[in-house]
C-alpha positions, 0 to 999 in steps of 0.5 A: 234175960241173961242174954239181954243183960250181957248184950247191954254190958257189952254195948257200953264199950264202943270197940265191942259193938260187933259182939252185940250183933253176933249175940243177936244173930245167935239169939235168932238162930236159937229161936229159929231152932226152937220153932223148928222143934215145936213145929216138928213135934206138933206135926208128929202129934208128940209132946216130947220136947227133948228131941231137937231137929237141928237140920238147917233150913233152906233159909239158913243155908242161903243166909250162910252162903250170902254171908260167905259171899259178902265176907269174900268180896267185901272184906276189910282193908285194901285201901293202899292195895287198890291204889297200887292196883290202879297204878298197875292197870294204868301203866298196863294201858299206857304200855298197850297204847304205846305198843298199839301205836308203834307195832300195829296201826293208829287208824283203821287197818285195811281197806274199808270194805274189809271192815268188821265191827268188833266189840263196842263198835257193833253198836254203830253197825258196819260203817267204819268210824271217820278218822277224826273220831279215831284221832279224838279217841287217841287224845282221850285214851292218852289223857285219861290213862295218864290221869288214872295213873296219877290219880286225878279224878281217878274213877272218872279217868278210869272209865274214860280211859277204858272206853277210849283205849278199848275202842282203839284196840277193838278197831285194830282187829276190825279187818280180821276174821278173829282177834288175837289175845295180846291186849284182852287181859289188860282191859278185862282188868280195867273193866273189873276196876270200874267203880273202884275207889283207887284214888283214895290213896297215892293220888293227886285226889288224895293230895288235894284233900290234904291241901284243903285240910280235909280228912283222908278217905278210908271207906270200910269194906269198900276196896277189896271187891275191886281188887279181888275182881281184878285178880280173878280177871287176870288169873282166869286168863292163864287158868282158862288157857290151861283148861283149854289145853286139858280139854282139847286132850279130852281131859287127859295130859296128852297135850303135855305127854306127847309130841305136841309141843314139838309140833307147836314150835314147828308151827310157830316158827317154821310154818310161819317162816320165822327163825327159832330162838336158841331155847326153842331149838334146844327144847325141840331136839329132845322128847324129855325136854319138850314134854317136861316144858309142856308139863311145867307150862300147865303148872305155871298157867294153873297156879295163879288162880290159887290167889283167888282161892287163898285170898287171905294167904298173902304168901300164896298170893305172892307165889301165884303172882310169881308164876304169873310173871314166870309164864309171861317170861316163858312165853317170850323166851320159848314162843316169842310172844313178849307182852311186857304190858302184862307185867304191871298187872302182877301188882294185884297178887300182892297184899300191899296193905299187909306188906307196907304195915310189916315194913313200917312195923306198924299194926294194920288198922282198918275202920269198922263199918257202921252198924247195919252195914250192907254192900251196895246192890249195884256193886253186887250185881256188877260183880255177879255179871262180870264173873259169870260173863267172864267165866262163860266166854273164857271156858266155853270153846268159840263162844267168845268169837261168836259173841264178839264182845271184845275183850271178853275172851277165851285164851286157847293159846296153843291149845290144839293137840298137834299130833296123830293118835296114838299120842304116846308114840312118835309119829309124823305130823302134817298141817295145812298152811299158806304159801304166797307167790308174787308176779314181779320183775325180780324174785323176792329175797328171803326177808321179803318172802318171810314177811309176806308168808308170816304177816298174811298167814291163815288166809288158807282158811277163807273159802268165800271168793269175794272175801278172798278177792278183797284180802288178796287186793289188800295184800297186793297193795301192801306188798307193793308199797312195802317192797317197791324195788321188786316191781310187784304186779300180781300175787298168788296164794296156795294152800299147802300141806306142811309135813314133819317127820317123826322124832328123832328125825330133824324137826322141820317142815317140808311144804307140799302145794295142794292147790291155788286158792286165788290169784290177782294177775298182772292186769289186776284180774282176779281168778279163783275156782272156789266153790262148794262141797256138799254131801254128794257133789262138788260145785265149781265156782270159777271166776275168770277161768275156763273150766270146760276141761277141768279134772277133779281130784282130792286129798284126804286125811292130810295125806299127800297122795291125790286121788282122781275123781271120776263122776258124772258132770252137769255144767259146773256140778260134779256128782262125786258121791260121798268123799271119805276122809277128814279133812278133805281137799278137792282140787281142779286141774285147769290148763295145767294148774291145780286150783282148790275148789273146796274143803271139809274139816270136822270140828273136834277137840284135838 
């Protein structure tokens, strides 16, 4: 009775309605606890009501968990922050479109026969989109992204911009076996922002309402969920990268406390035929420097996720955002991966409502929700689906490329531990790579050869003869168009092993050609010996080659010593028995030339 009178008194004041709801909640908890006590006494056959069982029930635990979930995602405030995050995401998308139009391709990359649908293009099968569709997507992407930036029909513009720009970016990887990661985070942030009320402030939509003498929109608990979802999408990129590095080191710090970064930089620059920046050369020459840099890299990549944990601590969020920006700059200076379109996403780490209120020296005021307020079910389902799918694709190795649902992706940036065990010792390192040779009237100069090797790297991973033929034909056509002055008529591709001496020897790779994977000769005829390697046999798959006198040998464990294979032969099948080693490269010597036949490499966390 006293409780009812207290609630009635409080109900007279409109500013204290939440006390009534809290009192009702307490009353329900007291009644539930009393019921549990009575049931426990009855079950035990006792009448001692002084003993109380205060252990929470499953329903109470679920209720508390649901309450915490709602308090996290549907907190008060965030109206100005949502508007600024909208502007930041729109700026990131516009910078992405600018980069895509200037550094990549405006239309379908590569010949149609190499087309591989990525992301949303899987819905249309394996038929490449016509040029008119691509042109329409460009118009829609630019127009909608600009409208999103200005806040004109903000929610609709966000959806159209996301669909059109994401379709163009996905199309840019349609001729590649895998995609790169320079654009993913921008569109993950934009997908997380779908449905957000980002146009209620700092927008043309808000100005139109003001001109019409309509009140400004400030929806109670309608902004924070989108801000925090975008923050998670952005922070998980670098957190996932740090996770993969630690995972590849078998959950140790061998990625950082070994010669790994030294060899990562060699692969990034020397193997790709690119000049090293001054900072990379300075780091690579001293073990303490590159190991310290590797530790700092893990720290800077892991720190932004703290903003998702301490969402009510604006200084910690700002610090996490600072590390996000620091990592972007460090990637540019050390590994030459400059992604300025990521920088506007740092806006999500700032509590703009508190900051603006502090600058104006005004108290932060947020509207109270209506009595009995509940978040929309559709919004909760969207949050759960996004968080689960983003986490799965970001953290489980290779699942992102298998699902092919771009832009949802892991970020195993330089995660492989490059080196040989034991990792606490300085040992040599070798890695497979590409080497191209053109059949031309004039030899390529260093600039042209560097472009050819760098632009078409990773061809050494292809073991399908038909795919290799298409790739070499596309490369030949592109290099002929780019460098007509050399009179290029054909192209060859070699698998090479690049070996680096152990520290403190000078950091450089020495290439050793293992075998030719394929050739398009001066007459446009394709040649290859790619076949199959089974547990007990090797099968030649020669195209355009006389293999009647072919002799086999193999390389094992990335060593440079070829071991001859003597075995029984039936046609193009050699009964070799089990070939030890990991990796293994089988080579056939045909008419004095060495041709790669097959290879085997076990997948492992390195």
